[in-house]
N, C-alpha and C positions, 0 to 999 in steps of 0.2 A: 504494500500500500504506500503510495506517495501522496504527499500533501502539499498544496500550493497556498501560500500566503501572499496576498497583494498589498500594495501600499506600504512596503516594509521600510521605506524611507521616512514614514510619518510616525507620529507619536503613538497612535493606536496600533497600526499595523506592525510597527517595530516591537511593541510589547508582545503582540501575538506571536511574532517570530521567535522571540526569546523564550516564551512559554513553551512553544512547540519543541524547542531544542532540549527541554527538560524531559520530554516524553518520547521523542522519536530520534532514531539515528539520523545524523546530518545528511547522509546520502539519500535519505528518503524525503528530503525537503526541497521545495522549489520556492524561492523568495523572489518576488517581482516588485518593480517600481516603475513609474511612468518614464523616468529618464535616469539612466545609471549615473550620469554626471551629477545628479542631485544628491546621490547617496553618499553618506560619510565614508570616505575612502578606507579608513581604518576598520570600520565595522564591516564593510564589504569584504575586505581582505581576510578578516578573521573568520567570517562565515565560510568563505571559499576554502580557506585552509582546513576548516573542519570537515569539509566535504559537501557543503550545501551548494546547490546550483542556483546562482544569482542571475536573474535574467531581466531584460527590459520588456515591459508590457504596458504600452500607453493605451488608456481607455478610448482614445480617438482612433486607434489603429487595430482593427479586428484581425487582420492577417498577422501582425506582429504578436498580438496576444495569443492567437491560436498556436503559433510556433512556441511561444514562451510557456504555454500550459501543457505542451506535449509530454506525455508520460505521467501526468498527474491524475489521481483518482478522485480526490476530494479537494475543494477549493474554499478558501475564506475570501470573500469580496468585501473590502472596505468601501464605503460610499465615497463618491467624488466630492470635491470641495466647492464646485459651482452650485448654483441653485437655479432651477427652472428647466426648460426643455432641453438645454444642452446637457445637463447632468443626467436627465432621464435617458437620453440617447446613449450617453457614455455607459450607463448601467446596462442597457440593452446590448450594447456592443460586447461588454465583458461576459455577459451571460451567454451570448451567441458563440463567442470564442471558446468559452469553457466547454460548452456542449460539443462544438465542432472538434475540439481536441480530445474528446472522449471522457471528460470528467463525469462522474456518476452522482456526485452530491455537492450541493451549493449551500454554504453558510453565508448569509447576507446581513450586513450591518444596517438595520432599519432604525426606525424612530418610534417612540412611544405614541400610541394612538393612530398608527398608520392605517388601521382597518376600521376606525371609528369616525363617523361623519362630524362629530362635535370638535374634532381636532383639525378639520380641513382648513380653517382660517389661519393656523399657525404656519408661517411662511415656508418652512422646510418640509412640512408634512406631505403635501401632494406628490412630491418627487418620490418619496418612499412608498406611498400608496400605489403609484403607477408602476414602480419597479417590482413590488411584491406581486401585483397583478400579472406582470409580464413573466415573472419566474413561474408562477402557478400555471400560466398558459403553456409555457415551454415544457414544464414538467408533465402536463397532461399529454403533450404531443410526443415526448421522447422517453418518458419513464424516469428521468432524472429526479432524484429526491432533493429535499431542501430543508433548511431551518432558517427562520427569521429571528434575529435577536433585536428586539425593539428597545433600544437604549433610552433611558431617561437623560436629562441634561447632565453634562459631565461636571462632577464636583470640582475638578481642578480649575475650571474656568472661573469659579467664584473664589478661589484661593490664589489666583494669579492675575489674570487680566482685569477682573473686577477690582481687586485690591490696587493694582497698578493705576487704573483710571481714577480711583478715588484719591490716591496720593498725588496725582497730577491735577486734581481739581479741589485743592485746598481741603483735603481730607473729607470731601463730601461724596457719598456713595449714592448715585442716582439710579433709579430703576422704576419700571412699571410693575414690579412684583407685588407691591403693596404689603399686606400682612400674610400673603399666601405662603404655604409650605410646599416642599417638594422632597422626594426621595432621590436626591442627586446621586449619580453613580460614579465612583472613582474609575479612572481609565484602567488602572491595574486590574480591578475586578471585572470590568467589561472584557478586557483581554483574556482573562482566565476563562470566562464563559465562552468566548470565541474559540479558544483552544479546545475546550471540552466538546463543543459542538462539532468542530472540525474532526476531532478524534472519534466521533460517533456516539457520544454519551447522551444525546438528546433523542426524543421520539421522532421518527421520520415525519416530514411534512408538517412540522409543528412550529408555532411562533412562541417566543418567550419574552415576557416583559423583564428587562434587566434594570432593576432598581435597587436602591439601598434599603435597609430595614429601618433606617433613621429618617424620620420626617422632620425637616428643619426649615426655618424661614431665613430669608436673607438678613432680616434684622438680627437673628441669632448668630449668623455668620459674622456680621459686622461686630457684634459684641465679642465674639471669639477672637477676631483679628485685633481688635482694640486691646484686649487682654494680653495677647501674645506679643504684640508689637510695641505696646506702651504708647501708641499714637491714638489720640481720641478721634475716631472716625464717626462722622454724623450720617445716620441713615436718612435718605431723602427720597421717599416715594413721590413720584410725579405722574402726570398724565401722559398719554401716548405722544401728543404733540410736543409737550415740554421735553420728553426724553429724546424725540427726534431732533429737536433744536439743540439739545446738549451734545448729541452724537455728531451732528453737523459741525458744531463748534470745535470738536476734537479731530476733525478731518476724516471722519468715518463716512464713507459713501452709503447711500440708501440701498443700493442693490449691488450684486456681484459684478456688474458690468462697469461700475464706477471706477474712479481713480483712487487707488489705495496707496499712492506714493507717500502720503503724509499721515496715513492711518496708523495708530499705535496697535490696532488689533486686526486680525485677518477676516473679520466678519462684517457684514453689511448692516445698516440700520434696520431694515425691514426684519431681518433675522433676529436681531437683538431685542427690538421692541416687542415683537410677537412672542418670542420665547419667554421673555420676562413676564409679559401680560398673561401668558398661559398659566403661570404660577399663581397669580392673583385669582385666576378663574378656577383654581383647584384642579386643573387638568394634570399637573405633574406630581400630585400627592397620591401616588399609586403604590399599593402594597404588592409585593411579590417575593416568593421564596426561591426564585429561579437560580440566583447566584449560589446559594448554599446547596440546593438540590443538585445542580450540575457540577459543582466544583468541590463540595464537601466543606467549604469554609464560608463564613458570613462575610459580607462586604465591610470595608473599613468605614468608620464614621469620620465626619469633618475634623473633629478634634484629633483623631488618631493620625491624620496625614497633614494637617495644616502646617506643622512645624517644618515639614519638608520643603516648604516654599517661603521660609523666613527671609531668604535672600532677596525676595521681591521688595520688602520694605528696608532691609539692611543695606541694599545696594541701590535703592531707588530706581529700579528697572522702569524704563519708559517705552519699551517696544516688545511686542510679542516674540520677535526673533531672538531675544535674549532670554527667553523662558526655557528652562531645561525640561 
């Protein structure tokens, strides 16, 4: 059995890759990324020295991906970074390439609420809804099996970029989350779920909500960061339009086709406003035991991992590219 992990140059795909190395012989692993030039040279060399096959597979190039996936039996597909029709087409491309290469099982990184109409207004959700639909259609045609891991919002974002933006804004933490709570998921725990599903520990053709067991508000996170950093951060819930205006002032474009040259974060305003608002609406406060069920270990809480990102306030980080 050979396993493919896509997006291994990224923070989530890279974690999945390292988790797979704990369970699988390196020669049974294929790691891909959109452009080998983007991958950390030391990491690539280390993987190759171990015996991993490291290949280029750009989501815009079906032929390249089909070749990259050759010899693989099961694949983990991390979702693309764009939002909208272009990303949906990229996802269809990678699914088509995997099936053409003979892959028999697909694990796809989806998003909480992808199958539920009440989440459709959240900016990123429709892409995942359409991708899941396409995978089910191709599965019906070909017999390929699948798992969807519907991740909640990532905890790290609220311990890194949210802290960074607050420090850049006179210690004011702006959000449309209000007093809502969410079961934010740490990326390490999401990656462990991905590895478990890739290894076949899930039920075939099943979706899993990947959430923490801790329900926490952003006001609670602000209090935690204030305690740990010694900096008095003010929690500032605002309206949608006020948050848009704030993000505009920080150089953050409203959609993924905008100019990110001055943006301190890699996300667009529409994404941030609607994600945050979904917390206020109660959509992200979802209980699930999937992490423990699939991996045998409960997910970490905000307090358990917050100190890992103390360098954000200690070094006054001002750009996402400097986040580890």
